[in-house]
Every structure is written in structure tokens, then in C-alpha cells.
N, C-alpha and C positions, 0 to 999 in steps of 0.2 A: 766528030768527036772521036776520039780514041776508044775502042772498044776495051773494056777491062776484063782482065784476065783473072784466074782464082786468086791470086796472089797480088794485091794492089793497093795503092793508097798512100795514108801517111802511116808510119810506124815508127814511134817515138823511143830511142834507146832510152829505157827509164831508169832513174836513180834507184838506189837501193836504201829506203829509208831503214833506218836501224835508231835504236835507244842509246842511251847514254852507255849502256853495259856491252853493246855492238851486237844484240838481237835484233831480229827482223820485227819492224814495227808493222804488226799487220794491219792494224787500223789505218795507218798512213798508205799502206800498201793498195787496199780498198778505195781510200779516197782519191788517188791518184788514177787509179785504173777506171775507175766511175766517171771521172773528168774526162778522161780519154774517150770512153765509150759513147758518152751524150754527143760527141762529135763524129763518132765512127772513127776513130783513130785507135791503132792498135799498140801494146806496147812489146819491145825487145827487152826482156829481161835478163839480166845479166850480159849486157855488152859490155863495151868499154867504158861508157858513162855510168853503168850500173857497178861499177868496181869489180866485174866479172870475175878477175882472178882473187880476190880477196874473198870470195862468198864461197864457204862451204856446200858441198852437194846437198846436205840436210837442209841449211837455209835456203838454198835456190828451190828446193822442191817445196818447202813451206810458202815462199814467195810465190810460186806460181801457183798452188792450190788458192791463196787467197785472192789472186789476180782472177784466177778462174770464177772463183764465186762471185767476186765484184762485177766482171764482165757479163755474167749471165747468158754467155752465147752470142753478145751483139759484135764481138769483134774477136780478130785471129790472137793468139797467144805464141809468141815466138820466144824462144829461149836459147841463150846462148850457152857455148860450150867452147872451153878454152884450157889453157894448162900444157904440160908437157909430158904427162904420163898417160899413155893411150888406153891403158886398161882403167885408170881412173876416169877420163872422158867417158868411156863405154859406161860405166857403172853409174856415172852422174845423170847421163842420157837418159837412161833407162828409167832411173829415178824421176827426172823432168817429166817424161812421157808419162808416167803413172799418175803424178801429179795433173797433169791437165795439159802440158803444151800441144800445141797443134803442129808446129814447127820448129825443128833444132837449126841453129845458124852455129857454125862452127868455124873459128879463125884456125890458121896454122900453128902446130906446135912450133915454138918460135925458140928455143935452146939452140939448136943447132941450124945451120944454113942447110935448107933443103933443096936437092936438086928438083927439076920439074917433073921428073919421074916419083921420085919421092913423094912430090905434092900430090900428084894425081893417085898414087896408090893409096895414101893416106885419106883422101876423100871418096874414093871406090869403096874402100874397105868400110868407113863408116856408115854411108848410104847402103850397104848391103846390111850392116847391121840393125840399122834403125827400123822400127814400125812405123815412124811418121815421115814426112818429107825432110829433105835435108837442103838447107840453102847456103851456099858457099858465101863466105864472109873474107873479103880483102881489106886489110886495114895495116898498112905499112907502116904508120907511126908508132905501133904497138911490136909488131911482128918482125919488122925490118926486113921484109920480103915481101914481093909483089908477085901473086899468081900469074901467070903468062897466059896472054888471052887465047892460045891454041889449047893449052890444058883446059882452061875453061870450056873452050867449044868443045871439046871431046867430054868432059865431064858434062855437059849439057843435054847429052843423049840418054844418061844414065836414066833409067825409070823411075828412080827414086830422088834424083836432084831436082829441084823446081825452080832455082834461080839465084842470082848471086846479088848479095849487098856489097858494093863498092865504095868504100871510104877513101881510096886515092886521088889525091886532089890534083887529077892529070886530065884536062879536057880532051886531047887527041885520044886518050886511052876510052875516055867515056864514049866519045863519037865512034871510035871502032867497035866497043862493045855493043852499043846500039843499032848500028848497021848490021850486026850479027843475029842480035836477039829481040829488038822491037816488033818483028813481025811473027815472030815464034808465039804460039799460042801454048806451047807446054813448057818455057821456060821465060821468067821474069828478071826485070832490072831494077834494082833499088838503088837510087843515088844516095850514098852516106856522107857525102860532103854538101851540107846544107847549104853552102854559098854558092853551089852550083845545081841548086834544087830546079831553077826556072830553065835553064840550058837543057838540063836533062828532060824535062817534061816536055820541052820545044822537040826534042830528038827522039822523042819516043818513050821515055823510061815509064814505067808501070807504077814507081813510088818513090817516095823521098823519107829519108831517117833523120831528122833535126831534132838534137838535145834538147833546143829553147822550148820545144814542144812541150816539154815537161811542166810547163806552167802556163804555156800559149798555145794549146792544140788547136783552137780554131782557127789561128791566123794560118798556119801552116795547111790546114784543111782548105781554107779560102784560097790559098796559093796553088795546091794541088788542083783544086776544081777548075782554076782558071788557066792552069796549064792544059789540062787534058781537054779543057773545051776550046784551045785554040785562042784564047785571049790573053796574046802574049803582053800586052802592055799593061794588063791587070797584074800578071804574074811577076813580071820584073819589078812593076811598083812594090809590090809586097816583097819580092826578093831584098830589094836594096833595104827595106824597112827592117825586116829580120835580121841582115847583116849586121845593121848599126845597133839591133837591139842584142845580138851575140856577144859584141864585143863588151858589155858590161860584165860579164864573168870570165871574159878570156883576155883582154888587153893587158899584156905585160905578164901574165901568168904563165905557169907550166900547164900540162895537160891534166895533171893531178890537182893542182890548185885550182884550176878552172872548174873542175868538178865539185870543189868545195864551195866556190864561189856559187854556182847552180844551187846548190842545196841552201845558201844564204837566201836566195830569192824564193826557193820554194817555201823557206818557213814564212818569209814575208806574205806569200801568197795563202797562209794556212794548210800547205800541203804535207808539210813533214818537216822534222828537227834537222839541224846542221851536222849532226855527227857524222863521223868519216869512220871507215874499216881500216886499220893499219895494213900496209904503211903508210898510208894518205894520213893527212891531220886537218883539224881546221884551221881558218886562216887567222891571221894577226889582226888586232881590234881597227887599226887603220885601215887594212884593206876592205875588212868587211863593213865599216862605215861608210867608205866610197861606194863600193857596190850598193848598199842600201839606198844611198842618196841617188844614185842614178835610176836605181830600177823601180823607186816608189812612183815617179811620173809615169812610167811605163805600165806598171799594174795597176793605177788608177785609170789610163786609157782604155785599157781592154777589159774593163770589169764587165 
């Protein structure tokens, strides 16, 4: 069995539950995080699934504080930082830490195409500024940039950079990263592409980051435990099962629409409402009806 590093396990990129008026639904935050914590699953607050770039820093801090209360120290609270204004990022990160974030996960500022040297400089300066650990967050679908592996390797030796969440769907890159980091006790690797969870764990990943875990945290905890125990057949079985489940709110939809679809299922599970933060919107009635029809037997099966 793989030895667990300090940062490991299932980290769910948590939805941001809001009211019709666009305020943080604190009761829903506490309900979702408590559901995670009973299975040892941690939240990543204000990541891509959490509509991170649409959440103000004040709302983010409110959400983190609610999550911290609900977790009661049972799980690690990860908070996402993004955007294009660096000074705003620093101010937000400071607020998030004061609200209770244990780790900051940061994506690249994405308005300008950055050189590798600029990427390295951005993360180095942010790591120097933070009073909690920093996790690098590579997600090409939103930043339109990929952090080169040699840049990550150099950054991995910074004393305040503790890991990489990589959401790039690229198996050769995954394998290259794990050759570098699987045996490092000071740097962790989290697979952010949920469909690659089993293969990542087989190759020595420390954790997985699945959005479907918002309403089915236990199935991913089971997948993680099978993977680190070397039970490849069970991990692969659960992998295929979760891939099919994930299609319910993603098939034929854009990334933003898939997040709205996820909230449809979350409402069915009694966890939050369907409201979205602008510029994203709720789905049309026909799509909602299709998602509900497909999700109903899944929710019944995993009660």
C-alpha cells in the first residue's frame, strides 16, 4: 500500500451554493461539507466547478468560514485563487487564510499568454507571500496554458509549494509527473481529470479531484482506497462506473452548462439549489428534465 503524504486523498472541487439573490447559501455549504467529511473527503472551494472567478473575495471568505465550521477539523480546507489582477489575488488569499483555508490552490492568470519564466515567477512570488502552503493548479481548459513540467519540477523545491493539482487530460504528462513526484515525500500530485483517477493512483498519485464527488463522495473515496491498496480491478470498475455517471451532467453541454447540470443533481440530493452566478445561467427545462430522469436511478442506488 502506498504511504500517505500529508496532503492526500479525495478533494472534491465543490460547487458554490447560492440563493436566488446570488448570496452564499451558508446552510447548504455546511450540509455539503459535512457530507464530505463523514467520508474523509476534503473540499476545494472556489475552483472551476465552484464558479471561482464569479465569486467575490468576501463571498469566498464567507464560504470558507462556513466550511471550516462544518468540517470541525476533520478534513483539509483547500481554497482556489484565480483571476487576472495579482494584487486582488493576494488580498483574496489573505482573506481566505484568515477565514480558515489550510491550503491555497492557484491557477495561472490567464488574460495574457505567459512565458515559462513568467509562470515560475508568478508562483514563486505567491508562495513567498502566503502564510499557508500553496498548491499549483494546472487547468488548460480555462487558462489556455499548460505549466511546463520543468517549471513545476523547479517550483516543487520551494519550501512553501506542496503539490500540483493537474486537470490536463494528458496521460503521457501524468506519467511523466508521477515519475518525478510519486516518491517525493515533500510534494504531492493530485489528478484533476476524474476520468484518469484509476490510472493516476496506479502510477502513484496522492489524490484525485472529482466533481461528481459533490453528490457521491463515497464512491470516489472507495475508488481512492482501492487504488492506493493496489486493487486495480476494483479501482478500474469504479472508474468506469463514475465515468458513466459523470456523463449525466456533461454530455452535450459546455463546461459552464455542465456545472449548472451538477447543481440540478445536487438539488435532487437535497444538498443545494440550482442557482448559478453570472455569467453562467440555469439550464432550459428540457435539459433539466433529461438530467433528472437519468440521475434519479443513480441517486437511489447510492443512498
